[in-house]
DSSP file (Angstrom, degrees, kcal/mol; ACC not computed):
  #  RESIDUE AA STRUCTURE BP1 BP2  ACC     N-H-->O    O-->H-N    N-H-->O    O-->H-N    TCO  KAPPA ALPHA  PHI   PSI    X-CA   Y-CA   Z-CA
    1    1 A X              0   0    0      0, 0.0     2,-0.2     0, 0.0    47,-0.1   0.000 360.0 360.0 360.0 130.3    0.7   22.3    4.6
    2    2 A X        -     0   0    0      1,-0.1     2,-0.2    45,-0.1     3,-0.0  -0.480 360.0-111.3 -81.5 149.2   -1.4   22.6    1.5
    3    3 A X        -     0   0    0     -2,-0.2     2,-0.2    16,-0.1    -1,-0.1  -0.492  34.2-111.1 -73.3 147.5    0.0   22.4   -2.0
    4    4 A X        -     0   0    0     -2,-0.2     4,-0.1     2,-0.1    -1,-0.1  -0.546  18.4-134.0 -76.3 148.4   -0.1   25.6   -4.0
    5    5 A X  S >  S+     0   0    0     -2,-0.2     3,-1.6     2,-0.1     2,-0.3   0.858  83.0  88.3 -73.3 -34.6   -2.5   25.6   -6.9
    6    6 A X  T 3  S+     0   0    0      1,-0.3    -2,-0.1     3,-0.0     3,-0.1  -0.504 103.3   9.1 -68.9 124.4    0.0   27.0   -9.4
    7    7 A X  T 3  S+     0   0    0     -2,-0.3    15,-0.4     1,-0.3    -1,-0.3   0.349 104.5 111.8  89.8  -5.8    1.9   24.2  -11.0
    8    8 A X    <   -     0   0    0     -3,-1.6     2,-0.4    13,-0.1    -1,-0.3  -0.597  57.8-136.0 -97.3 163.8   -0.2   21.4   -9.6
    9    9 A X  E     -A   20   0A   0     11,-2.9    11,-2.6    -2,-0.2     2,-0.3  -0.932   7.9-136.4-122.0 142.8   -2.4   19.1  -11.5
   10   10 A X  E     +A   19   0A   0     -2,-0.4     2,-0.3     9,-0.2     9,-0.2  -0.706  28.1 167.3 -93.4 147.9   -5.9   17.9  -10.7
   11   11 A X  E     -A   18   0A   0      7,-2.3     7,-3.3    -2,-0.3     2,-0.5  -0.983  29.0-131.7-155.3 152.0   -7.0   14.3  -11.1
   12   12 A X  E     -A   17   0A   0     -2,-0.3     2,-0.5     5,-0.2     5,-0.2  -0.921  20.0-177.2-107.6 129.9   -9.9   12.1  -10.2
   13   13 A X  E >  S-A   16   0A   0      3,-2.7     3,-1.0    -2,-0.5    -2,-0.0  -0.975  75.6 -20.3-127.5 115.9   -9.2    8.7   -8.6
   14   14 A X  T 3  S-     0   0    0     -2,-0.5    -1,-0.1     1,-0.2     3,-0.1   0.910 128.5 -50.2  51.8  48.5  -12.3    6.6   -7.8
   15   15 A X  T 3  S+     0   0    0      1,-0.2     2,-0.4    -3,-0.0    -1,-0.2   0.665 116.0 112.5  66.5  21.3  -14.6    9.6   -7.9
   16   16 A X  E <   -A   13   0A   0     -3,-1.0    -3,-2.7    28,-0.0     2,-0.4  -0.988  64.4-130.4-122.8 134.1  -12.4   11.7   -5.5
   17   17 A X  E     +A   12   0A   0     -2,-0.4    27,-2.3    -5,-0.2    28,-0.4  -0.697  29.8 178.7 -87.4 129.6  -10.6   14.8   -6.7
   18   18 A X  E     -AB  11  43A   0     -7,-3.3    -7,-2.3    -2,-0.4     2,-0.4  -0.872  21.1-144.3-124.5 158.7   -6.9   15.1   -5.8
   19   19 A X  E     -AB  10  42A   0     23,-2.9    23,-2.2    -2,-0.3     2,-0.3  -0.988  22.0-177.1-120.7 132.5   -4.1   17.6   -6.5
   20   20 A X  E     -AB   9  41A   0    -11,-2.6   -11,-2.9    -2,-0.4     2,-0.3  -0.958   3.1-177.7-133.1 153.7   -0.6   16.4   -7.2
   21   21 A X  E     - B   0  40A   0     19,-2.3    19,-2.4    -2,-0.3     2,-0.3  -0.989  19.0-144.6-154.4 136.6    2.6   18.3   -7.8
   22   22 A X  E     - B   0  39A   0    -15,-0.4     2,-0.3    -2,-0.3    17,-0.2  -0.750  40.7-102.7 -91.8 147.2    6.3   17.6   -8.6
   23   23 A X        -     0   0    0     15,-0.8    15,-0.1    -2,-0.3     4,-0.1  -0.574  29.0-142.8 -68.2 129.3    8.9   19.8   -7.1
   24   24 A X  S    S+     0   0    0     -2,-0.3     2,-0.4     1,-0.1    -1,-0.1   0.924  83.6  37.5 -63.8 -47.8   10.0   22.1  -10.0
   25   25 A X  S    S-     0   0    0     -3,-0.0    37,-0.1     1,-0.0    -1,-0.1  -0.857  92.1-115.1-106.7 142.2   13.7   22.3   -9.1
   26   26 A X        -     0   0    0     -2,-0.4    -2,-0.1    35,-0.3    11,-0.0  -0.358  26.5-114.0 -71.6 152.6   15.5   19.3   -7.8
   27   27 A X     >  -     0   0    0      1,-0.1     4,-2.7     8,-0.1     5,-0.2  -0.268  42.5 -95.0 -68.2 172.3   17.0   19.2   -4.3
   28   28 A X  H  > S+     0   0    0      1,-0.2     4,-1.6     2,-0.2     6,-0.1   0.945 128.0  44.5 -57.9 -49.3   20.8   19.0   -4.1
   29   29 A X  H  4>S+     0   0    0      1,-0.2     5,-3.4     2,-0.2     6,-1.1   0.855 113.5  50.7 -66.3 -34.0   20.8   15.2   -3.9
   30   30 A X  H >45S+     0   0    0      3,-0.2     3,-1.2     4,-0.2    29,-0.4   0.883 107.5  54.4 -68.8 -36.9   18.2   14.9   -6.6
   31   31 A X  H 3<5S+     0   0    0     -4,-2.7    32,-2.3     1,-0.3    33,-0.4   0.847 111.1  44.8 -63.0 -34.3   20.2   17.2   -8.8
   32   32 A X  T 3<5S-     0   0    0     -4,-1.6    -1,-0.3    -5,-0.2    77,-0.2   0.374 115.1-118.6 -88.5   3.8   23.2   14.9   -8.3
   33   33 A X  T < 5S+     0   0    0     -3,-1.2    75,-1.6     2,-0.2    76,-0.5   0.857  81.3 122.4  57.2  39.7   21.0   11.8   -8.9
   34   34 A X  S   <S+     0   0    0     -5,-3.4     2,-0.3    73,-0.2    -4,-0.2   0.645  73.9  32.1 -96.6 -22.4   21.8   10.6   -5.4
   35   35 A X  S    S-     0   0    0     -6,-1.1    24,-0.4    -8,-0.1    -1,-0.2  -0.967  88.8-110.0-134.6 152.7   18.1   10.5   -4.4
   36   36 A X        -     0   0    0     -2,-0.3    22,-0.2    19,-0.2     2,-0.1  -0.222  38.4 -84.6 -82.0 168.8   15.0    9.8   -6.4
   37   37 A X        -     0   0    0     20,-3.3    18,-3.1    17,-0.1     2,-0.3  -0.402  44.3-170.6 -65.9 141.2   12.2   12.0   -7.5
   38   38 A X  E     - C   0  54A   0     16,-0.2   -15,-0.8    -2,-0.1     2,-0.3  -0.964   3.9-170.7-132.1 152.5    9.3   12.6   -5.1
   39   39 A X  E     -BC  22  53A   0     14,-2.1    14,-3.0    -2,-0.3     2,-0.3  -0.955  15.8-128.0-140.3 162.3    5.9   14.2   -5.5
   40   40 A X  E     -BC  21  52A   0    -19,-2.4   -19,-2.3    -2,-0.3     2,-0.3  -0.837  18.0-172.2-115.5 148.7    3.1   15.3   -3.3
   41   41 A X  E     +BC  20  51A   0     10,-2.4    10,-3.2    -2,-0.3     2,-0.3  -0.988  11.0 159.9-137.1 143.5   -0.6   14.5   -3.4
   42   42 A X  E     -B   19   0A   0    -23,-2.2   -23,-2.9    -2,-0.3     8,-0.1  -0.965  49.1 -76.2-151.7 167.4   -3.6   15.9   -1.4
   43   43 A X  E     -B   18   0A   0     47,-0.3   -25,-0.3    -2,-0.3     4,-0.1  -0.434  40.8-136.4 -63.2 143.4   -7.3   16.2   -1.6
   44   44 A X  S    S+     0   0    0    -27,-2.3     3,-0.3   -33,-0.1   -26,-0.1   0.897  93.1  28.8 -73.1 -41.0   -8.2   18.9   -4.0
   45   45 A X  S    S+     0   0    0    -28,-0.4     2,-0.4     1,-0.2    -1,-0.1   0.889 132.6  20.9 -93.0 -42.2  -11.0   20.6   -2.1
   46   46 A X  S    S-     0   0    0      0, 0.0    -1,-0.2     0, 0.0    -3,-0.2  -0.719  78.9-154.3-130.8  81.7  -10.3   20.1    1.6
   47   47 A X        +     0   0    0     -2,-0.4     3,-0.1    -3,-0.3    44,-0.1  -0.265  28.0 151.8 -61.0 139.0   -6.6   19.2    2.1
   48   48 A X        +     0   0    0     42,-0.6     2,-0.4     1,-0.4    46,-0.3   0.162  60.0   9.6-126.6-110.5   -5.7   17.2    5.1
   49   49 A X  S    S-     0   0    0     43,-0.9    -1,-0.4    40,-0.5     2,-0.3  -0.643  75.2-133.1 -79.8 131.9   -2.7   14.9    5.3
   50   50 A X        -     0   0    0     44,-0.4    47,-2.9    -2,-0.4     2,-0.5  -0.658  10.3-139.2 -85.4 138.8   -0.3   15.2    2.4
   51   51 A X  E     -Cd  41  97A   0    -10,-3.2   -10,-2.4    -2,-0.3     2,-0.6  -0.863  12.7-162.1 -95.4 128.9    0.9   12.0    0.6
   52   52 A X  E     -Cd  40  98A   0     45,-3.1    47,-2.8    -2,-0.5     2,-0.6  -0.959   6.5-163.9-113.7 115.7    4.6   12.1   -0.3
   53   53 A X  E     -Cd  39  99A   0    -14,-3.0   -14,-2.1    -2,-0.6     2,-0.6  -0.878   5.1-158.2-104.1 121.9    5.5    9.5   -3.0
   54   54 A X  E     -Cd  38 100A   0     45,-2.6    47,-2.8    -2,-0.6   -16,-0.2  -0.891  18.3-161.3 -98.5 122.4    9.1    8.6   -3.5
   55   55 A X        -     0   0    0    -18,-3.1   -19,-0.2    -2,-0.6    47,-0.1  -0.276  28.8-118.9 -95.4-180.0    9.6    7.1   -6.9
   56   56 A X  S    S+     0   0    0     45,-0.2    50,-0.3   -20,-0.1     2,-0.3   0.175  85.3  92.6-101.5  15.2   12.4    5.0   -8.4
   57   57 A X  S    S-     0   0    0    -20,-0.3   -20,-3.3    48,-0.1    -2,-0.2  -0.754  78.1-111.2-110.6 154.1   13.1    7.6  -11.1
   58   58 A X        -     0   0    0     -2,-0.3     2,-0.1   -22,-0.2    10,-0.1  -0.451  46.0 -90.6 -75.6 156.9   15.6   10.5  -11.2
   59   59 A X    >   -     0   0    0    -24,-0.4     3,-1.5   -29,-0.4    -1,-0.1  -0.479  34.4-129.1 -63.7 136.5   14.3   14.1  -11.1
   60   60 A X  T 3  S+     0   0    0      1,-0.3    -1,-0.1    -2,-0.1    -2,-0.1   0.726 105.9  52.4 -64.9 -20.1   13.8   15.2  -14.7
   61   61 A X  T 3  S+     0   0    0    -37,-0.1   -35,-0.3     3,-0.0    -1,-0.3  -0.021  78.7 143.9-103.8  30.2   15.8   18.4  -14.1
   62   62 A X    X   -     0   0    0     -3,-1.5     3,-0.8     4,-0.3   -31,-0.2  -0.252  59.4-118.0 -67.2 162.1   18.9   16.7  -12.6
   63   63 A X  T 3  S+     0   0    0    -32,-2.3   -31,-0.1     1,-0.2    -1,-0.1   0.502 107.0  56.0 -83.5  -4.9   22.2   18.2  -13.5
   64   64 A X  T 3  S-     0   0    0    -33,-0.4    -1,-0.2     2,-0.1     3,-0.1   0.453 105.7-117.9-106.2  -2.9   23.6   15.2  -15.3
   65   65 A X    <   +     0   0    0     -3,-0.8     2,-0.4     1,-0.3    -2,-0.1   0.642  53.0 163.2  76.5  13.5   20.9   14.8  -17.9
   66   66 A X        -     0   0    0     -7,-0.1    -4,-0.3     1,-0.0     2,-0.3  -0.535  21.1-164.1 -66.5 122.6   19.9   11.4  -16.6
   67   67 A X        +     0   0    0     -2,-0.4     2,-0.3    -3,-0.1    -8,-0.1  -0.806  21.6 165.0-116.2 152.6   16.5   10.8  -18.1
   68   68 A X        -     0   0    0     -2,-0.3     2,-0.1   -10,-0.1   -11,-0.0  -0.848  51.7 -66.4-144.9 179.3   13.6    8.4  -17.4
   69   69 A X        -     0   0    0     -2,-0.3     3,-0.0     1,-0.1    -9,-0.0  -0.436  60.3-104.6 -71.2 149.5   10.0    8.3  -18.4
   70   70 A X        -     0   0    0      1,-0.1     2,-0.6    -2,-0.1    -1,-0.1  -0.270  36.6 -95.9 -70.5 160.8    7.9   11.1  -16.9
   71   71 A X        -     0   0    0      4,-0.1     2,-0.2     3,-0.0    -1,-0.1  -0.693  46.7-154.0 -75.8 120.7    5.4   10.4  -14.1
   72   72 A X    >>  -     0   0    0     -2,-0.6     4,-2.1     1,-0.1     3,-0.7  -0.632  25.2-113.5 -95.8 154.4    2.1    9.9  -15.7
   73   73 A X  H 3> S+     0   0    0      1,-0.2     4,-2.6    -2,-0.2     5,-0.2   0.848 117.6  58.1 -54.2 -35.1   -1.3   10.5  -14.1
   74   74 A X  H 3> S+     0   0    0      2,-0.2     4,-2.1     1,-0.2    -1,-0.2   0.883 106.0  48.9 -63.8 -37.5   -2.1    6.8  -14.2
   75   75 A X  H <> S+     0   0    0     -3,-0.7     4,-2.2     2,-0.2    -2,-0.2   0.909 111.2  49.6 -66.9 -42.1    1.1    6.2  -12.1
   76   76 A X  H  X S+     0   0    0     -4,-2.1     4,-2.2     1,-0.2    -2,-0.2   0.900 110.0  51.5 -63.1 -40.2    0.0    8.8   -9.7
   77   77 A X  H  X S+     0   0    0     -4,-2.6     4,-2.4     2,-0.2    -1,-0.2   0.905 109.0  50.2 -63.5 -41.5   -3.4    7.3   -9.4
   78   78 A X  H  X S+     0   0    0     -4,-2.1     4,-2.2     1,-0.2    -1,-0.2   0.889 110.2  50.6 -63.2 -38.5   -1.9    3.9   -8.7
   79   79 A X  H  X S+     0   0    0     -4,-2.2     4,-2.5     2,-0.2    -2,-0.2   0.884 108.8  51.6 -66.1 -38.7    0.2    5.4   -6.0
   80   80 A X  H  X S+     0   0    0     -4,-2.2     4,-2.5     2,-0.2    -2,-0.2   0.932 110.6  48.0 -63.2 -45.6   -2.8    7.1   -4.5
   81   81 A X  H  X S+     0   0    0     -4,-2.4     4,-2.0     1,-0.2    -2,-0.2   0.903 112.1  49.8 -62.1 -40.7   -4.7    3.7   -4.4
   82   82 A X  H  X S+     0   0    0     -4,-2.2     4,-1.9     2,-0.2    -1,-0.2   0.904 111.1  49.1 -64.3 -41.3   -1.6    2.0   -2.9
   83   83 A X  H  <>S+     0   0    0     -4,-2.5     5,-2.9     2,-0.2     4,-0.5   0.900 109.6  51.4 -66.3 -40.5   -1.4    4.7   -0.2
   84   84 A X  H ><5S+     0   0    0     -4,-2.5     3,-0.9     1,-0.2    -1,-0.2   0.898 110.5  49.2 -62.1 -39.9   -5.1    4.4    0.7
   85   85 A X  H 3<5S+     0   0    0     -4,-2.0    -1,-0.2     1,-0.2    -2,-0.2   0.856 108.9  53.8 -65.2 -35.2   -4.7    0.7    1.0
   86   86 A X  T 3<5S-     0   0    0     -4,-1.9    -1,-0.2    -5,-0.1    -2,-0.2   0.470 131.8 -88.3 -81.3  -1.9   -1.6    1.3    3.3
   87   87 A X  T < 5 +     0   0    0     -3,-0.9     2,-0.3    -4,-0.5    -3,-0.2   0.541  69.5 155.2 112.4   6.6   -3.6    3.5    5.6
   88   88 A X      < -     0   0    0     -5,-2.9     2,-0.6    -6,-0.1    -1,-0.3  -0.520  22.5-166.8 -67.5 129.2   -3.4    7.1    4.2
   89   89 A X    >   -     0   0    0     -2,-0.3     3,-1.4     1,-0.1   -40,-0.5  -0.847   4.4-175.3-117.1  92.1   -6.4    9.1    5.3
   90   90 A X  T 3  S+     0   0    0     -2,-0.6   -42,-0.6     1,-0.3   -41,-0.5   0.712  78.3  57.1 -65.2 -22.2   -6.2   12.2    3.2
   91   91 A X  T 3  S+     0   0    0    -43,-0.2     2,-0.3   -44,-0.1    -1,-0.3   0.655  92.3  83.3 -84.2 -14.6   -9.1   14.0    4.9
   92   92 A X  S <  S-     0   0    0     -3,-1.4   -43,-0.9   -43,-0.1    -3,-0.1  -0.690  81.9-120.3 -91.0 140.2   -7.5   13.9    8.4
   93   93 A X        +     0   0    0     -2,-0.3     2,-0.3   -45,-0.2   -44,-0.2  -0.403  60.0  96.9 -71.7 155.7   -5.0   16.5    9.5
   94   94 A X  S    S-     0   0    0    -46,-0.3   -44,-0.4    -2,-0.1     3,-0.1  -0.937  70.7 -32.7 155.6-175.9   -1.6   15.2   10.4
   95   95 A X  S    S-     0   0    0     -2,-0.3   -46,-0.0     1,-0.1     0, 0.0  -0.284  77.8 -80.4 -67.0 155.1    2.0   14.7    9.4
   96   96 A X        -     0   0    0    -47,-0.1     2,-0.5     1,-0.1   -45,-0.2  -0.240  40.4-129.6 -57.4 145.5    2.7   13.7    5.8
   97   97 A X  E     -d   51   0A   0    -47,-2.9   -45,-3.1    -3,-0.1     2,-0.5  -0.879  22.5-146.8 -97.4 124.6    2.2   10.1    4.8
   98   98 A X  E     -d   52   0A   0     -2,-0.5     2,-0.6   -47,-0.2   -45,-0.2  -0.821  14.0-171.0-101.4 129.2    5.2    8.6    3.0
   99   99 A X  E     -d   53   0A   0    -47,-2.8   -45,-2.6    -2,-0.5     2,-0.8  -0.961  12.8-154.9-116.5 110.8    4.8    6.0    0.3
  100  100 A X  E     +d   54   0A   0     -2,-0.6   -45,-0.1   -47,-0.2     3,-0.1  -0.779  31.4 154.0 -94.1 110.3    8.2    4.6   -0.7
  101  101 A X        +     0   0    0    -47,-2.8   -45,-0.2    -2,-0.8    -1,-0.1  -0.136  37.2 116.2-119.0  33.8    8.3    3.2   -4.2
  102  102 A X    >   +     0   0    0    -47,-0.1     3,-2.4   -46,-0.1   -47,-0.1   0.359  31.1 132.9 -90.0   6.3   12.0    3.7   -4.7
  103  103 A X  T 3  S+     0   0    0      1,-0.3     3,-0.1    -3,-0.1   -47,-0.1  -0.375  74.1  25.9 -57.7 129.3   12.9    0.1   -5.1
  104  104 A X  T 3  S+     0   0    0      1,-0.3     2,-0.3    -2,-0.1    -1,-0.3   0.339  83.3 140.5  97.4  -5.8   15.2   -0.2   -8.1
  105  105 A X    <   -     0   0    0     -3,-2.4     2,-0.5   -50,-0.1    -1,-0.3  -0.563  34.1-163.3 -71.5 131.0   16.5    3.4   -8.0
  106  106 A X        -     0   0    0     -2,-0.3   -71,-0.1   -50,-0.3   -48,-0.1  -0.951  14.5-135.4-118.2 111.3   20.2    3.4   -8.8
  107  107 A X        -     0   0    0     -2,-0.5   -73,-0.2   -73,-0.2   -74,-0.1  -0.375   9.6-148.2 -61.1 142.4   22.2    6.6   -7.8
  108  108 A X              0   0    0    -75,-1.6    -1,-0.1   -76,-0.2   -74,-0.1   0.649 360.0 360.0 -91.3 -13.8   24.4    7.6  -10.7
  109  109 A X              0   0    0    -76,-0.5    -1,-0.1   -77,-0.2   -75,-0.1   0.366 360.0 360.0-137.2 360.0   27.3    9.1   -8.6
């Protein structure tokens, strides 16, 4: 499934254009800070397999006001490089590729 263009951001990583997007509203568990923030990445022009990155941070719109630093484009670029090293093939169709970077996430409740 391709990401919608509205609300997503473009970025170039090693001369390849990607589109990435955070979910606007938290899931129930993200709202309760029981599960960490995740975001999706795909090729900008010809989407194939979507990369889903699970971070160690709470969703910024959680219901308890727990805050952390925002996800920066440089962090997303590092995650893309890590996923490519781990075998993500963004140009091929298929199920989402999950990159778990949630080590250190502490649920607040």
